Structure formats: structure tokens, C-alpha cells
Residue, then its C-alpha position, 0 to 999 in steps of 0.5 A: x605777638x608776644x612782645x605786643x602782649x607784654x607792652x599792652x600790660x606794661x606802663x612804658x615810657x617813650x622818649x620823642x626825638x624830632x617828633x618821633x618815638x625813638x626810645x622805649x623804657x619798660x618797667x614792670x612790678x616785681x619782688x626782691x628778697x632781702x634775707x627774709x624780707x620781700x621788697x617791692x621791685x621795679x624791674x626795668x625789663x627793656x631800654x631801647x633806643x634807635x640809632x639816630x637818637x643815640x647820645x641824645x639822653x633819650x634813654x637816660x631821661x626816660x629811665x629816670x622818669x620810669x624810676x621816679x614813677x615807680x618810687x612814687x607808687x611804692x617801689x623800694x628798689x629797682x633792677x635791670x640788666x646792663x649792656x655795659x658797665x658804666x652807663x646806668x651808674x649815672x642813674x644811681x645803679x650799682x653792680x651785683x656780684x658775678x653770675x657763673x655760667x658753667x659749660x659742660x658735657x651733660x654725659x659727665x653729670x653725677x646724676x642717675x637715670x631719671x626714674x620717671x619721664x618728664x612732660x614736654x613744655x612748649x611756648x603755649x605753656x607760658x602761664x604755667x611756667x610763670x607760676x612755677x618760676x614765682x614758686x621756685x626756691x628763693x634766697x637772698x637777692x632773688x627777684x620775681x617779675x610779676x607780669x606773666x606776659x614777660x615770661x611769654x616773651x622770654x619763651x617766644x624770643x628763643x626760636x629753638x626754645x623748648x622745655x621739660x618739667x615735672x608735675x605734682x598733683x597736676x601742678x608744675x613744680x620744677x622745670x628747665x627751659x632750653x634753647x638749641x644754639x646749633x644743630x643735632x648735637x647742640x650746644x644747648x643753653x639752659x636759659x633757666x631752671x626752677x625747683x622748690x627742693x634740692x631733690x627736684x634739682x637733682x631730678x633736673x640734672x638727671x634729665x639733662x644727663x639723659x640727653x648726653x648721648x646726643x647733645x655734647x654741651x650744655x651751658x647753665x647758670x649756677x643756681x644760687x647756693x649750689x656749686x655746680x662743679x660738684x656735680x660734674x665728673x672730671x671738670x678740668x679734664x673736660x676743659x683740657x680735652x675740649x679747649x678751643x673746640x665747638x663744645x668747649x667746657x669751662x666756666x664764665x663769670x660776669x656781673x651783668x645786672x645792677x640794682x639801686x635803692x629807691x626808698x632808702x627808709x623802706x630798705x633800711x627798716x627791712x634790714x635785720x642784721x644780728x649783733x650789737x648794731x652800728x650807728x653812723x652818719x650817711x652822706x649820699x649823692x644821687x645823680x638821678x635828681x639832675x635828670x628829673x624835672x623840678x615838678x617831680x615829687x621823687x628826685x632820688x634819695x640823696x641827702x644827709x642821714x643818721x643810720x643805725x643798722x642792726x636787728x632793728x634798723x632805723x634812719x632819719x634825716x640829718x647828721x649827729x656830730x658825735x657819729x662817724x660819717x660814711x660818704x658815697x653815691x647811692x649805687x655804691x651804698x646799694x652794693x654794700x647794703x645788698x651784700x654784693x661788695x664789702x665797704x673796704x673794697x668800695x673804698x678802694x675804688x673811691x665809691x665810698x669813703x669814711x674813717x677806717x674804723x667805720x669801714x672795718x665795722x661795716x665789713x664785719x656787720x654786713x656778713x650776708x650771702x651774696x645776692x643772686x636775682x635768679x631771674x634775668x630781665 
């Protein structure tokens, strides 16, 4: 029921194979925070393909159409979660940085006893939870998916999902949504947390610590800007003592989401970096164009440009002979622009190329925080 509710509000693309609907792509409108600017986001929330339609380019072409649709309607950037690295690069996506998941015994948290009881949240509270997520503390790279029905679906797809939160003046201000992977003693997974202030985050940690006499392990994604290990007593001792056990403590890291620029001019003009600035030619290749019909107005952002990045950034078509040239695919340039990887590291993999001095200048220029979407979709 939750999935159908979401699909009714989504503008989905379906690919037919053999006269049947065999692939489904669901984009949703959203927001992406780039430093202090908000960009219009196309959040690709689902790409599904049946077994018989695999390797027939159904999902690839349907996703390309969804991206073109979003770009023509004003989206400036697109994002998605990946099942494996390599597939979505053919659509111009580039990987974000690692997300860290910590596994810890909640009894070892450096937090006090909760000074007030939390309120129980159920799957019926999806509208309230969604509003709380939209109003959470956000930093560089954070994403919002605007359709509340997606939150309803995310909450409903966890059979053992439950949550706790705190209200101020009748409004849910911070909460945690959990799922139980095991039985009476867990492990628990904190699927997400939302808070507006750091004291609210500490209150959520106190809440998690309070269940430490029953549940032996919590799996939690590290919130942006916070080193969660700072709040765990003797993290390495816990790792050694639980190694190879059901409640093994430790950490995991993976780069499982990707972004790509849809509106190059819009993204560059909203880039404001301190310093004297840097001008260069940009030669971009965008593989998505080959997947779209000639009738499409938007066929990617490949081309030749003159770019200036600084406090006021600009871009225009065409190259200037006296300027150095940066070459690469849109996925690699997106990674550089959003702060996921340095230009020199992208050159190491062959994703970008350019004169050495230009690459070093780009490394010095893009001294921005690593992006974290803080919302899995």
C-alpha cells in the first residue's frame, strides 16, 4: 500500500520489453545543498528491472529519459543510490565520498541518562517524520526528497521498524527511526536520525544508551560533521572483544550514492568559492546523449566551455586559446565540483586530464567540505 501511494505521486518512466512493462524508474523532486546554496534535485528513488529484461538497456534508457525530463523541467542536479559501481557511470554519474557506519554497544555511549521520556513514533506518523527530516540540521551535500509518500514507504518497508522522538511546542524536532534485525537483543539499525541542534543529537544518543541493557548492538550512519567514535567508550577494546561474534563492533565504509550535474550553467553560477578565482577551458563528454532520442531538447551537458570559478563564478560556451584546458567526463567533473575527490586524484584514475599547474590550482581552489546526502533514497 505504501509503495502504491508513492507511485501515484511519482512521475515514473516505464520501459516495455516484448509488449510488457519490465522496467520502472521513479524520479522525485528534491533539494541539494551546495555550501550555502540550494539546487533543484532530481532524486532517482528506484530503478527496477525484471529478470527477463536484464542486459536489454531498458533501465538505462528509461533512466536517461527520466533525467532529460527532470533537466527540461529545471532540475540542476540528479542523485541516486547504486547497486554497484560502474553501471550508472554510463549515464554520467560520479561517486560521492565514503559514508561511515559505526557498529557499537549502546551501553558504551558517552551520554547521560535521558532527562525526559521520548514519544513513540509509528508508521502512521510518516507525515510528521517527513516534516522533521526536511527541517533537520543540514550541511554541504545534504539532500531533501520533497514527496512525503517516500518517507511513508521507507518506514513501511521495515517489518520491525519503530521510532522515538521529542517534541517542542507540539512539533517533532528530533527523532531516530530504528529497525530490529534480530530478536530480543537486536542488533538494531538506526536507519536515520534527524536533529536541528547538537544538544538534540546528544539527547538522541542518551536515548540509545538507555536501551543498552537490552540491546547489544546498534548500527548507525555517522552524521555529517560528527565523528561518532568520539562518543563511544573504548571503541577498539569493544572491537577486539566482539570480533567474529553476532554483535561485532567496528566500522564500515562505502561510497554507495552518486550525483551528476544536469544544468552546468546553473550549478557553476551557484558556486561561490573564496580567493582570487581561476579561469580555464573545460572540455566535457557526457555519455547520456547517446542514450536519448534526437527529439530530446536536453541531451546532456557535453561540450566546450570557458569557466571561471571564484566568489562569482561564470560559464560560457566556447574555448579561449590563452587558457589551460581541463578535459573529462561529466561524472568526474561533478565529483570535483561537489568536493568528493580532488582533481589530482581524478587524474590518477584517468577521469580528468589537464596541465599540471591547472590541476594543482584546482586542488587548492576546491577546499570545501566533503558532501554527505544525509538521506538515503
